[in-house]
PAVO-401928 format. One record per atom (N, C-alpha, C): x, y, z. Coordinates in steps of 0.001 Angstrom, whole numbers, padded with zeros to 6 digits, always signed. Each point is the difference from the previous one (the first is absolute). Example, Ala and Ser with C-alpha at 12.3 -4.5 7.8 and 13.67 -1.06 7.14 Angstrom:
REM PAVO-401928
+013190-005690+007800-000890+001190+000000+000900+001200+000000-000350+001050-000720+000820+001190+000060-000770+001090+000730
END
This chain:
REM PAVO-401928
+116298+117034+106376-000164-001295+000659+000074+000153+001510+000979+000782+000488+000153+000168+001448-001234+000673+000602-000497+001040-000683-001187+000697+000487-001204-000933-000012-000151-000762-001081-001127-000930-000120+000056-001056+001098+001197-000519+000261+000157-000998+001050-000350+000574+001369+000369+001260+000241-000299+000634+001286-001512+000203+000175-000662+000451-001081-001447+000220+000072-000727-001318+000250+000364-001032-000767-000634-001310+000173+000306-000558+001386+001248+000195+000453+000389-000469+001328-000821+000660+001092-000276+001306-000192-000806+000708+000994-001453-000467-000060-000558-000116-001215-001390-000419-000140-000231-001395+000560+000964-000902-000284-000129-001370+000490+000778-000195+001301+000198+001089+000725+000682-000065+001283-000964-000305+001126+000364+000422+001189-000741-000347+001208-001470+000410-000028-000374+001213-000466-001419+000395+000054-000941-000953-000738+000338-000331-001259-000892-000852-000783+000029-001439+000506+001173-000482+000390+000109-001364+000516-000820-000149+001277+000114+000980+000893-000774-000033+001249-001495+000098-000297-000359+000837-000980-001416+000149-000362-000586-001310-000494+000716-000679-000905-000498-001260-000560-000047-001087+001063+001119-000206+000699+000037-001042+001027-000979+000300+001128-000040+001281+000436-000896+000372+001084-001460-000214-000360-000388+000412-001224-001380-000182-000454-000332-001475-000126+000939-000771-000556-000213-001436-000152-000174-000699+001344+000832+000360+000971-000100-000600+001333-001314+000403+000672-000373+001278-000155-001261+000471+000590-001193-000767-000575-000067-000114-001332-001101-000737-000622+000022-001475+000410+001194-000557+000120+000118-001404+000399-000617-000220+001375+000356+000866+000946-000525-000117+001370-001493+000321+000036-000410+001080-000687-001399+000450+000042-000959-001011-000615+000477-000795-000964-000858-001016-000641+000174-001376+000630+000688-000050+001147+000200-001286+000663+000942-000909-000759+001071+000582-000572+001015-000758-000755-000663-000792-001140-000901+000692-000697-000845-000646-001004+000809-000744-001056+001051+000655-000548+000729-000635-001105+000753-001251+000433+000194-000160+001301+000675-001196+000503-001004-001042+000500-000880+000414+000924-000939-000949+000599-001094-000432-000974-000315+000826-000971-001024-000342-000990+000615-000299-001368+001277-000359+000016+000657-000267-001282-000670-001151-000737-000432-001016+000751-000697-001118-000632-001260+000453-000706-000729+000917+000623-001217+000531-000621+000343+000827-001233+001058+000815+000105+000433+000792-001159+000323-000923-001164+000749-001057+000293+000409-000943-001051-001214-000711-000601-000935-000390+000861-001188-000719-000462-000886+000901-000866-000074+001299+000367-000855+000935-000724+000648+000552-001268+001262-000291-000191+000702+000499-001183+000467-001179-000864+001100-000603+000371+000524-001140-000762-001033-001124-000064-000715-000211+001108-000998-001068+000040-001207+000268-000863-000165+001232-000467-001154+000353-000834+000328+000020-001492+001209-000403-000350+000383+000094-001408-000875-000873-000893-000507-001107+000560-000872-000868-000787-001479+000334+000210-000279+000892+000965-001371+000440+000262+000012+001524+000042+000295+000597-001144+000341+001415-000054-001183+000935+000230-001222-000495-000064-001138+000908+000086-000611+000051+001401+000535-000795+000940-000500+000069+001368+000408+001322+000638-000934+000619+000709+000311+001261+000679-000019+001199-000917-000461-000183-001246-000067+001128-000924-001241+000846+000277+000141+001299-000218-001140+000897+000048-000560+000161-001402-000867+000992-000163-000620+000221-001310+000640+001149-000757+000656+000915+000710+000579+001178-000635+001500-000162-000169+000494+000320-001189+001438-000063-000210+000361-000323-001429+001201+000421-000394+000494-000282-001352+000650-001373-000086+000645-000417+001100+000788-001226+000002-000463-000938+001102+000255-001293-000190-000216-000946+001087+001115+000203+001025-000185-000454+001263+001087+000121+000975+001303-000623-000490-000098-001139-000705+001210-000649-000503+000661+000826-001094-000799+000555-000916+000567+000839-001057+000652+001240+000589-000622+000561+001043+000565+001192+000646+001348-000316+000631+000074-001110+000754+001272-000332+000657+001036-000431-001024-000423-000635-001090+000955-000376-001051+000604+001248-000633-000839+001002-000236+000507+001254-000556+000923+000683+001000-000393-000021+001295+000821+000619+001038+001317-000747+000183-000057-001343+000023+001232-000785+000120+000856+000211-001242-000660+000068-001162+000744+000289-001223+000689+001343+000080-000666+000967+000668+000600+001324+000160+001118+000029+001013-000049-000911+000989+001029+000009+001045+001064-001074-000206-000414-001217-000398+000990-001041-000296+000585+000313-001368+001061+000730+000006+000582+000447-001260+001500+000097+000086+000546+000981-000673+001454+000123-000054+000589+000296+001367-000815+000522+000930+000491+000223+001353+000396-001295+000671-000686-001099-000363+000311-001297+000590+001290-000589-000549+000365+000382-001194+001200-000550-000637+001133+001010+000031-000235+001180-000570+001049+001016-000018+000120+000763+001303-001139+000337+000617+000010+000792+001225+000599-000739+001178-000389-001253+000196+000542-000805+001103+001496-000197-000180+000416-000268-001230+001425-000180-000272+000781+001258+000343-000545+001167-000351+000670+001262+000316+000071+000218+001504-001069-000369+000730-000002+000141+001457+001149-000792+000622+000212-001222-000474+001075-000841+000537+001358+000528-000447+000080+000457-001251+001272+000500-000529+000454+001251+000731-000939+000799+000495+000335+001253+000679-000006-000148+001523-000997-000725+000530-000143-000120+001453+000505-001291+000593+000420-000938-000856+000468-001289+000497-001150-000947+000286+000293-001262+000334-001054-000985+000288-000940+000444+001114+000480+000831+000941-000847+000458+001094-001224+000758-000454+000047+000574-001198-001158+000734-000527-001212-000919-000152+000255-001290-000246-001092-000960-000187-000833-000120+001281+000681-000020+001154-000697-000131+001274-000987+001157+000188+000452+001214-000269-000861+001167+000185-001092+000059-001056+000254-000613-001131-001033-000135-001024-001122-000892+000525+000381-001077+000692-000998-000892+000597-000812+000707+001080+000688+000742+000877-000692+000703+001076-001016+000987-000577+000439+000768-001000-000894+000968-000637-001204-000703-000623+000209-001197-000539-001097-000731-000637-000990-000543+001029+000498-000479+001135-000893-000564+001019-000942+001058+000560+000514+001199+000266-000906+001078+000435-000715+000594-001211+000628-000128-001176-000613+000511-001221-001271-000748-000370-000129-001258+000439-001212-000764-000293-001233+000687+000574+000100+000476+001250-001163+000645+000608-000155+001441-000494+001120+000639-000386-000099+001340-000591-000738-000071-001335+000378-000959-000831-000678-000166-001296-001463-000387+000214-000245-000843+000976-001376-000380+000317-000815+001233+000380+000596+000906+000770-000695+001219+000430-000293+000919-001176+000991+000247-000848-000216+000957-001087-000965-000544-001045+000035-001321-000241-000961-000593-000935-001412+000072+000582-000128-000335+001281-001301+000049+000664-000592+001403-000064+000808+001004+000305-000476+001383-000032-000340+000443-001421+000793-000444-000977-000259+000368-001401-001339-000554-000470-000315-001238+000391-001266-000610-000393-001163+000646+000756+000214+000276+001277-001069+000595+000818-000384+001390-000503+000989+000825-000321-000259+001392-000375-000151+000211-001506-000070-001063-000785-000032+000176-001457-001275+000696-000456+000056+000557-001216-001139+000702-000592-000320-000607-001355-001235+000205-000449-000405-000466-001328+000042+001156-000980+000429-000318-001236+000040+001050-001018-001367+000149-000649-000046+000764-001098-001277+000328-000630-000715-001210-000598+000735-001118-000221-000649-001204-000544-000120-001101+001045+000335+000317+001256-000199-000960+001083+001178-000878+000337+001180+000264-000591+001176-000795+000317+000724+000590+001217+000391-000853+000969+000648+000519+001206+001499+000202-000174+000500+001075+000581+001430+000281+000032+000340+000562+001378+001217-000278+000457+000413+000509+001300+001508+000030+000110+000479+000307+001191+001439+000090+000228+000306+001078+001020+001271+000290+000240+000375+000988+001012-000647+001369-000169-000074+000515-001218-000591+001337-000162-001486-000009+000344-000656-001141-000210-001416-000124+000343-000178-000033+001513+000850-000794+000714-000205-000008+001453+000583+001245+000667+000837+000737-000699+000385+001315+000516-001186+000955-000080-000718-000028-001136-001136+000892-000186-001126-000306+000984-000365-001285+000098-001154-000363+000835+000371-000164+001468+001094-000726+000255+000377-000270+001378+000551+001210+000718+000911+000728-000682+000568+001202+000616-000893+001220-000228-000395+000212-001263-000736+001211-000342-001410+000042+000541-000804-001028-000305-001417+000019+000389-000186-000415+001465+000589-001127+000378-000238-000514+001358+000757+000784+001071+001256+000341-000284+000803+000676+001020+000123+001508-000240-000660+000490-001057-000067+001439-000282+001393+000630-000136+000908-000765-000589+001354+000519-000221+000055+000646-001376+000053+001331-000037-000070+000721-001269+001279-000106-000829+001067-000463+000623+001263-000100-000731+000185-001298-000750-001059-000831-000064+000153-001287-000685+000404+000134-001474-000494+001046-000748+000428+000090-001408+001513+000180-000150+000628+000663+000975+001451+000192-000066+000709-001344+000133-000454-000799+000979+000579-001332+000175-000240-000863-001234-001216+000070-000546-000330-000793-001186+000855+000416-001189+000243+001317-000118+000816+000490-001114+001452-000488+000128+000560+000104+001203+001387-000445+000205+000109-001505-000230-000985-000750+000522-000012-001448-000213-000074-000324-001493-000966+000637-000679-000166-000265-001433+001218+000394-000803+000624+001131+000362+001215+000434-000700+001121-001003+000218+000093-000550+001228+001021-001003+000280-000207-001259-000813-001254-000433-000092-000299-001196-000801+000264+000275-001474-000437+001177-000481+000160+000305-001421+001456+000236-000389+000857+000285+000989+001418+000147-000337+000570-001322-000507-000601-001114+000431+000455-001306-000498-000446-000214-001439-000949+000825-000461-000394-000054-001408+001193+000380-000879+000814+000936+000499+001170+000467-000749+001274-000755+000386+000069-000446+001267+001184-000741+000455-000438-001435+000256+000000-000808-001041-000482-001372+000082+001134-000986-000253+000044-001077+000797+001116-000950-000083-000286-001203-000880-001274-000263-000291-000347-001267-000639+000618-000158-001389-000231+000989-000865+000496-000108-001370+001518-000142-000023+000677+000796+000830+001467-000054+000035+000493-001366+000470-000573-000521+001088+000465-001275+000554-000268-001144-000971-001179+000015-000632-000321-001029-000994+000976+000072-001173+000226+001198-000498+000899+000171-001148+001423-000437+000345+000438+000329+001224+001338-000385+000453+000132-001520+000070-000977-000653+000636+000074-001445+000204-000113-000764-001317-001012+000318-000790-000232-000720-001254+001079+000338-001026+000332+001285-000108+001008+000414-000980+001355-000614+000268+000461+000042+001255+001309-000551+000338+000029-001516-000101-001115-000651+000255-000046-001463-000050+000000-000526-001424-000809+000606-000845-000158-000518-001352+000789+000793-001048+000788+000972+000453+000810+000768-000930-000811+000890-000912-001101+000531+000517-000875+000871-000782+000204+001435+000483+000056+000979-000892+000126+001395+000441-001107+000363+000986+000376+000694+001070-000972+000341+001031-001174+000795-000566+000286+000872-000957-001053+000829-000572-001016-000849-000763+000462-001052-000668-000902-000876-000745-000940-000738+000951+000557-000469+001123-000828-000664+001008-001038+000975+000539+000428+001228+000249-000891+001019+000553-001174+000282-000926+000255+000091-001291-001057+000281-000968-001006-001150-000042+000496-001236-000016-000888-001166-000001-000836-000050+001275+000635+000381+001089-000661-000010+001309-001171+000982+000030+000218+001226-000467-001090+000982+000066-001118-000359-000982+000316-000730-001069-001046-000441-000924-000953-000960+000715+000550-000908+000811-000831-000925+000772-000808+000744+001064+000618+000996+000607-000707+000796+001013-001217+000683-000628+000189+000613-001173-001116+000637-000702-001124-001002-000268+000378-001209-000399-000987-001026-000328-000843-000354+001222+000653-000142+001169-000711-000420+001207-000878+001109+000566+000503+001243+000006-000768+001084+000624-001097+000541-000917-000027-000446-001243-000992+000525-000945-001428-000274+000452-000180-001077+000784-001340-000343+000470-000353+000572+001354+000875+000843+000566-000271+000617+001295+000177-000954+001162-000508+000395+001173+000191-000768+001231-000593-001410-000067-001202-000201-000565-000513-001383-000100+000932-000910-000777+000626+000526-001057+000955-000790-000785+001218-000362+000837+000470+000950+000816+001152-000270+000865-000292-001156+000943-001203-000004+000571-000369-001045+000946+000006-001373-000637-000511-000093-001219-000048-001297-000683+001402-000502-000346+000849+000896-000509+001373-000395-000345+000768-000410+001255-000122+000806+001059+000713-000292+001242-000469-001308+000620-001313-000264-000071-000543-001224+000579+000575-001245-000638+000424+000097-001261+000592-001147-000686+001530-000027+000119+000607+001162-000030+001460+000065-000082+000690-000063+001362-000556+000693+001002+000683+000129+001295+000207-001340+000708-001027-000863+000120+000255-001283+000667+001086-000814-000698-000027-000010-001333+000997-000763-000747+001402+000529+000236+000188+001305-000123+001349+000563+000099+000559-000139+001419-000879+000106+001007+000463-000113+001379+000455-001414+000301-000816-000982-000355+000366-001411+000227+001249-000356-000788+000089+000464-001221+001147-000254-000874+001297+000459+000667-000006+001201+000541+001192+000569+000622+000324-000683+001330-001022-000238+000806+000216-000614+001318+000571-001407-000142-000521-000788-000922+000507-001362-000180+001465-000005-000440+000360+000941-000877+001398+000089-000436+000908+000345+001171-000433+000948+000843+000801+000375+001159+000094-001119+001013-001112-000699+000250+000010-001111+000951+000926-001121-000467+000075-000197-001306+000904-001029-000535+001439+000297+000413+000411+001252-000114+001367+000384+000370+000206-000114+001512-000986+000436+000777+000127-000053+001459+000122-001447+000474-000835-000871-000540+000063-001417+000392+001304-000627-000477+000427+000367-001194+001255-000528-000557+001188+000363+000884-000022+001215+000579+001104+000472+000853-000437+000105+001462-000842-000927+000442-000578+000095+001329+001061+000072+001096+001185-000540-000251+001072+000039+001003+000451+001435+000285-000227+000898-000959+000402+001407+000176-001064+000842+000698-001191-000592+000217-001103+000777+000570+000285+000495+001428+000493-000845+000927+000266+000503+001359+000984+001173+000015+001045-000087-000815+000976+001078-000067-000597+001283-000537-000869-000133-001006-000652+001172-000588-000923+000659+001023-000751-000801+000741-000897+000551+001024+000804+000705+001092+001142-000577+000359+000854+000625+001022+000509+001357-000490+000378+000084-001268+000463+001271-000564-001110+001045+000010-001219-000429-000293-001135+000923-000042-000303+000547+001397-000017-000881+001002-000350+000424+001360+001115+000826+000625+001239-000457-000093+001097+000751+000617+000219+001328-000709-000129+000001-001333+000174+001233-000764-001052+001041+000315-001183-000460+000452-001078+000929+000331+000323+000845+001218+000856-000527+000904+000280+000690+001264+001450+000465+000145+000854-000469-000884+001410+000395+000104+000528+000642-001263-000772-000055-001083+000518+000470-001281+000832-001088-000639+000541+000294-001171+000781-000989-000740+001318+000603-000439+001079-000678+000292+001332+000480-000379+000202-000144-001502+000964+000757-000534+000339-000083-001423+000521-001397-000326-000501-000567-001099+000453-001320-000431-000202-000098-001511+001029-000481-000693-000085-000086-001454-000227+001358-000610-001006+000114-000868-000324+001284-000609-000988+000806+000813-000391-000535+001190-000942+000699+000873+000752+001000+000874-000450+001243+000003+000754+001064+000656-000196+000064+001510-000939-000802+000539-000278+000051+001427-001179+000909+000289-000723-000293+001088-001169+000812+000358-000241-000071+001496-000354+001139+000597-000310+000053+001424-001434-000476+000223-000332-000237+001270-001341-000466+000360-001069+000970-000493+000245+001312+000144-000982+001001-000419-000293-000113-001489+001027-000304-000777-000177-000146-001448-000841-001239-000310+000204-001062+000764-000783-001218-000196-001471+000260+000290-000284+000735+001087-001386+000318+000352-000633+000848-001091+000720+001049-000426-000530+000912-001011-000314-000726-001296+000931-000805-000488-000201-000688-001276-001095-001055+000109-000040-000734+001118-001025-001019+000170-001392+000588+000039-000160+001096+000754-001308+000643+000110-000433+000608-001332+000921+000723-000650-000328+000679-001259-000394-000999-001080+000793-001074-000132-000299-000975-001043-001253-000812+000313-000287-000215+001286-001214-000719+000370-001224+000798-000437-000004+001293+000316-001135+000845-000381-000092+000121-001516+001156+000151-000669-000029+000125-001456-000523-001283-000638+000295-001134+000639-000408-001280-000561-001453-000328+000314-000360-000057+001304-001367-000412+000346-000971+001172+000088+000521+001236-000009-000797+001227-000041-000877+000206+001237+000297-000707+001106-000774+000184+001227+000219+001406+000543-001069+000766+000115+000090+001371+000476+000150+001020-001109+000343-000455-001196+000230+000908-001121-001313+000604-000496-001088-000751+000178-001312+000511-000416-000354-000298-001436+000735-000879-000646-000220-000270-001418-001040-001093-000241+000289-001227+000423-000915-001104-000318-001395+000149+000604-000202+000750+001117-001377+000203+000459-000902+000591-001077+000595+000716-000955-000801+000603-001057-000632-001063-000886+000740-001058-000308-000587-001052-000838-000883-000907+000840+000368-000236+001265-000849-000811+000875-001373+000645+000181-000048+001334-000056-001268+000706+000234-001028-000284-001089+000430-000530-001138-000923-000288-001097-000569-001415+000080+000379-000755+001041-000401-001400+000088-001448-000160+000453-000628-001076-000458-001333-000364+000463+000151-000811+001289-000277+000629+001119+000150-000677+001292-001145+000399+000926-000341-000894+000940-001121+000271+000895+000423+000689+001289+001306+000143+000236+000480+000676+001207+001398+000552-000261+000278+001239+000386+001323+000587-000243+001149-000820+000573-000189-000584+001174+001081-000774+000619+000283-001270-000795-001015-000567-000630+000229-001212-000793+000986+000292-001135-000136+001177-000607+000981+000376-001023+001321+000364+000641-000044+000537+001231+001221+000297+000739+000839-001242+000244-000656-001161+000146+000729-001260+000172+000863-000290-001224-000537+000334-001174+000780-000177-001227+001227+000916+000004-000140+001185+000622+001144+000899+000115+001105-000605+000842-000364-000601+001150+000984-000664+000852+000648-001169-000736-000812-000771-000719+000492-001132-000786+000984+000470-001062-000307+001125-000601+000862+000582-001046+001403+000277+000523+000107+000598+001199+001308+000297+000594+000749-001286+000308-000731-000994+000530+000634-001278+000337+000590-000659-001238-000774-000054-001075+000487-000627-001234+001180+000778-000561-000135+001320-000041+001021+000841-000615+001343-000095+000713-000004+000205+001324+001262+000136+000728+000427-001278+000712-000906-000576+000787+000376-001172+000782+000283-001201-000902-000645-000053-001145+000253-001126-000919+000955+000404-001130-000439+000923-000880+000770+000275-001219+001325+000711+000306-000036+001060+000818+001243+000711+000315+000967-000878+000778-000535-000868+000862+000868-000911+000761+000703-000968-000918-000711-000493-000996+000622-000906-000982+001186+000693-000669-000230+001233-000477+001084+000758-000633+001167+000197+000960-000304+000405+001229+001033+000301+000990+000852-001222+000318-000651-001130+000261+000742-001201+000366+000887-000494-001132-000498+000077-001230+000827-000415-001143+001249+000876-000093-000164+001315+000156+001135+000926-000106+001004-000217+001129-000502-000167+001237+000906-000160+001143+000630-001386+000021-000782-001041-000258+000515-001374+000054+001070-000258-001053-000155+000613-001165+000983-000206-001066+001247+000854+000182-000060+001003+000883+001127+000906+000192+000113+001052-001079-001017+000069-000890+000059+000953-001115-000013+001444+000492-000513+000230+001216-000120+001369+000511+001344+000675+000224+001072-000770+000039+001340+000580+000203+000665+000388-001312-000691-000198-001126+000622+000210-001313+000151+001471-000368-000726+000875+000676+000027+001419-000358-001101+000376-000959-000745-001005-000517-001127+000270-000894-001207+000425+000825-000998+000576-000674-001229+000390+000686-001159-000111-000972-001216+000243+000507-001182-000015-000851-000281-001366-000599-000735+000011-001114-000384-001246-000653+001216-000802-000436+001095+000696-000317+001227-000686-000430+000507-000927+001096-000099+000417+001265+000447-000829+001116-000863-001253+000115-001305+000155-000102-000896-001158+000077+000239-000943-001166+000172+000551-001191+000302-000827-001167+001268-000820+000226+001018+000641+000547+001276-000682+000244-000154-001124+001010-000788+000252+001061-000195-001009+001041-000686-001241-000561-001033+000185-000796-000697-001148-000595+000893-000710-001015+000774+000773-000745+000884-000599-001003+001093-000833+000663+000489+000434+001177+001031-000752+000716-000474-001401+000344-001294-000155+000263-000514-001275+000486-000603-000883-001079-000664+000564-000975-000635-000843-001022+000413+000410-001409+001147+000685-000089+000589+000298-001297-000791+001008-000819+000253-000010-001279-000643+000940-000917-001522-000088+000036-000589-001218+000125-001467-000063+000099-000544+000818+001173+000774+000063+001098-000421+000788+001150-000065+001472-000339+000985+000470-000751+000007+001405-000404-001182+000295-000923-000274-000925-000916-001144+000177-000890-001306+000015+000792-000091-000888+000971-001214-000105+000807-000290+001300+000734+001036+000582+000608-000197+001239+000740-000294+001160-000938+000619-000004-001166-000287+001062-000968-001474-000017-000396-000536-001208-000206-001425-000130-000333-000857+000437+001184+000420-000376+001227-000739+000394+001200-000021+001514+000149+001143+000641-000220+000078+001459+000093-000961+000634-001006-000042-000569-001202-000884+000538-001031-001460-000083+000441-000406-001172+000516-001386-000184+000436-000315+000866+001214+000923+000019+000966-000214+000800+001205-000122+001483-000347+000889+000456-000866-000036+001407-000392-001278+000353-000732-000449-000895-000861-001207+000256-000794-001233+000122+000895-000131-000898+000974-001171+000070+000880+000094+001211+000926+001215+000388+000385+000151+001185+000845-000384+001260-000764+000514+000137-001205-000297+001187-000810-001488+000126-000279-000633-001099-000385-001432+000055-000310-000829+000172+001271+000456-000570+001128-000717+000178+001260+000020+001445+000452+001158+000650-000144+000107+001404+000411-000819+000927-000890-000285-000433-001201-000869+000797-000866-001324+000294+000713-000524-001017+000706-001281+000155+000697+000099+001022+001119+001147+000048+000695+000143+000928+001124-000079+001447-000472+000724+000301-001058-000025+001363-000521-001395+000372-000508-000660-000977-000657-001335+000280-000526-000967+000353+001128+000072-000731+001110-000926+000256+001105+000271+001357+000633+001269+000389+000105+000324+001345+000502-000586+001070-000916+000120-000202-001302-000552+000969-000952-001524+000042+000077-000619-001160+000187-001456-000041+000121-000475+000798+001215+000749-000097+001095-000389+000750+001193+000228+001498-000203+001118+000348-000624+000335+001407-000203-001035+000696-000880-000465-000691-001047-000937+000618-000950-001420-000546+000173-000341-000444+001216-001295-000639+000251-001190+000912-000263+000215+001307+000095-001118+000935-000165-000125+000534-001424+000846-000472-000908-000057+000447-001394+000172-001223-000895-001107-000640-000339+000035-001262-000745+000669+000155-001353-000298+001084-000709+000576+000209-001332+001520+000136+000067+000476+000822+000913+001448+000178+000160+000659-001312+000422-000666-000734+000878+000543-001281+000463+000184-000973-001157-001004-000110-000859+000086-000939-001129+001143+000380-000943+000165+001290-000251+001075+000446-000896+001379-000228+000614+000130+000296+001284+001275-000197+000696+000381-001477-000001-000989-000870+000251+000283-001441+000041+000429-000522-001363-000552+000562-001087+000415-000418-001347+001454+000397-000258+000353+001227+000374+001381+000460-000180+000950-000834+000857-000415-000241+001230+000829-000776+000926+000272-001399-000541-001024-000646-000556+000162-001377-000487+001049-000079-001111+000071+001037-000825+000947-000029-001109+001409+000436+000404+000104+000763+001063+001329+000484+000406+000619-000832+001124-000780-000889+000616+000459-000716+001194+001350-000710-000150+000233-000791-001063+001264-000748-000054+001225+000832-000397-000204+001253-000419+001107+000789-000554+001150+000246+000993-000273+000411+001264+001121+000263+000912+000919-001191+000218-000554-001216-000097+000816-001193+000190+001119-000092-001015-000325+000298-001257+001031-000075-001035+000988+001163+000132-000453+001122+000562+000911+001125+000243+001051-000386+001034-000410-000742+001038+000955-000466+001017+001048-000917-000619-000437-000827-000944+000954-000876-000694+000980+000832-000814-000484+001023-000682+000862+000883-000776+001029+000693+000901-000445+000433+001189+000921+000630+000948+001079-000970+000453-000412-001257+000228+000961-000997+000467+000984-000385-001098-000513-000121-001233+000847-000468-001106+000883+001127-000542-000619+001142-000310+000743+001077-000643+000512+001045+000993-000691+000121+001150+000464+000926+001024+000924-000658+000994+000166-001329-000160+000875-000792+000865-000331+000208+001477-001300+000054+000281-000454+000130+001379+000000-001384+000631+000765-000249+001059+000107-001340+000574-001294-000450+000663-000204-001344+000037-001212-000563+000588-000183+000375+001451+001094+000077+000777-000102+000349+001421-000610+001389+000183+000316+000912-000936-000565+001354+000073-001495-000028-000268-000418-000826-000960-001422-000121-000303-000764-000520+001215+000613-000940+000724-000673-000537+001186-000076+001046+001109+000950+000921+000071-000090+001086+000968-001206+000892-000314-000212+000259-001285-001181+000771-000401-001277-000750+000393+000017-001326-000138-001166-000802+000374-000292+000133+001493+001056-000020+000819-000176+000173+001445-000576+001380+000316+000461+000994-000736-000461+001373+000219-001497+000117-000261-000457-000604-001091-001406+000127-000389-000940-000831+000863+000525-000988+000712-000866-000825+000853-000105+000541+001417+000989+000760+000449+000045+000426+001403-001102+001006+000340-000176+001023-000841-000930+001089+000328-001456-000471+000107-000547-000681-001021-001396-000455+000146-000173-001021+001113+001027-000821+000250-000092-000984+001083-000148+000692+001344+000817+001026+000224-000036+000723+001269-001390+000600+000235-000553+000645-001023-001317+000635+000135-001081-001051+000207+000015-001053-000809-001051-001017+000068-000011-000717+001340+001184-000347+000516+000063-000711+001277-000535+000876+001130+000324+001287-000022-000523+000907+001018-001523+000116-000090-000526+000021-001228-001449+000123-000190-000723-001235+000522+000488-001191-000339-000696-001206+000477+000139-000130+001520+001054+000580+000553+000141+000011+001454-001094+000871+000631-000250+001148-000621-001065+000882+000489-001366-000675-000148-000176-000762-001063-001273-000680-000258-000064-001390+000626+000946-000318+000860+000066-001333+000602-001266-000398+000755-000721+000935+000686-001236-000428+000676-001010-000633-000961-000071+000541-001227-000920-000569-000995+000437-001396-000404+001290-000167-000248+000518-001310-000380-000227-001017+001111+000316+000370+001225-000142-000918+001130-001466-000376+000206-000904+000967-000192-001427-000292+000121-000446-000974-001092+000502+000178-001218-000346-000900-001100+000518-001413+000252+001200-000100+000582+000549-001320+000339-000870-000668+001069-000402+000771+001007-000875-000533+001047-001323-000473-000594-000553+000802-000918-001258-000373-000654+000172-001285-000809+001098-000103-000729+000250-001185-000820+000137-001243+000879+000742+000133+001116+000192-001144+000888-001339-000477+000559-000861+000944+000388-001291-000386+000538-000947-000516-001057+000002+000664-001178-000950-000331-001062+000357-001277-000743+001307-000249-000211+000414-001124-000851+000823-001074+000716+000507+000316+001190+000790-000994+000735-000688-000454+001287-001127+000641+000331-000682-000327+001245+000842+000303+001216+000870+001001-000122+000960+000342+001050-000347+001383+000566-000937+000054+000974-000362+001267+000601-001313+000550-000531-000464+001079+000616-001258+000633-000388+000217+000979-001151-001083+000298-000711+000054+001000-001060-001369+000624-000182-000043+001197-000528-001233+000737-000225-000572-000385-001360-001139-000672+000012-000600-000458-001255-000464+001156-000881-000171+001176+000578-000442+001159-000773+001163+000798-000590+001229-000396+000346+001171+000713-000504+000162-000245-001498+000176+001077-000759+000201-000104-001441+001488-000183-000279+000348-001112-000662+001415-000327-000181+000631+000765-001163-000814+000791-000733+000530+000875-001035-000471+001426+000282+000904+000935-000059-000275+001403+000315-001182+000540-000806-000028-000288-001303-001013+000554-000883-001396-000592+000274-000068-001128+000733-001292-000617+000289-000666+000610+001237+000720+000888+000697-000526+000622+001209-000546+001384-000353-001331+000180-000034-000586+001291-000385+000468+001144+000886+000210-000269+001272+000443+001055+000922+001361+000544-000384+000887-000873-000470+001344+000442-000377-000002+000671-001365-000859-000471-000896-000082+000628-001331-000497+001423+000090-000866+000249+000980-000571+001337+000153+000927+000928+000762
END
């Protein structure tokens, strides 16, 4: 545990925090504070399009823009919002919430950049379906355009970091913990039922994921937010005090109180940043893979959905969780993870509150697990892109083995008595390495992103000049293909 804590502390220490914040600030300035000054446009092009979902669609793609973002939000709005945020507060104090917000505000433009680049550099497979993501823009942006021969090494390390979450996954464990403890069901029984549903959803591949997510994600998000808002409004008198604790704790740390052991400012920053990335995945390089399959007429238009995704995930859903935990004082109980969130809701609306959160955890976990299925599949498709037969066989094996590691984590927790806090340390470990590589790569490719933003502003916002001959997709430019 001590060694693991030191490694995670180093990975999520000053280098990675500076990299994420620095890249986010650079993109913010370089795009003219796009996520702030054009927030109305982002909202109009995303939330405002929910009833007009086919506007701005292109002709190529597996999913509609809405299905893509629903799958991505399903992959990010998950147990990290309930169990992860609670753990951040339990370990780093209320001040961790402030740094979670900061990471999310710059994370909006980081996610916008990685989604935009993933869509721009995507490739079509042998049947004409587009796929993209960090390994694709490493190959084309770094390898072909910048002649960097070491791109396969970066792609391998990135892919290995992402695939490590295939074995160290939090969703099944958190769902089993929340549902099992709430309803008095053995954790293993919940886990088995959970993986049966996962098999059912992924059986139809990525198009099936998009359809399920498009129906389930809006419902589960609204369901959870309304429950949290009810508690916040009910205890509105506690809101100013909770906000004061969050802001002061961000810069001074939090003293020991109740079952809370105390945390320094550095711990608050580390936990807030780590949980923000784990929750909204900005910079992680994951959701750009599913966004790359969307039917869109411009890469930046899909990038807007990426910014919207971070806003919904952290600024809305994670904030709801955080305020309920801090306002109720449950964070001083010594509990952590989903158990802490369950306790906070139960304190305010009784047993129904605990049941409500248990159901939310189940839905959030299910959409996260099935959403991540797509990420691994796209990595495998890129790895075996030159051998169609091997690719098809690998994907068949992968589909049948995908849910297995989740139940192994439950077995470790139940029979190996591995505590939840340790599992979350493993989660931090697996998110840090690919995030570091991906953020550095999009920083190197920033001229392409900034040019695409300029083109989008001129082409679709009437804001500045643009080159009408510029091809907004890499594969549509014969000069680049050659």
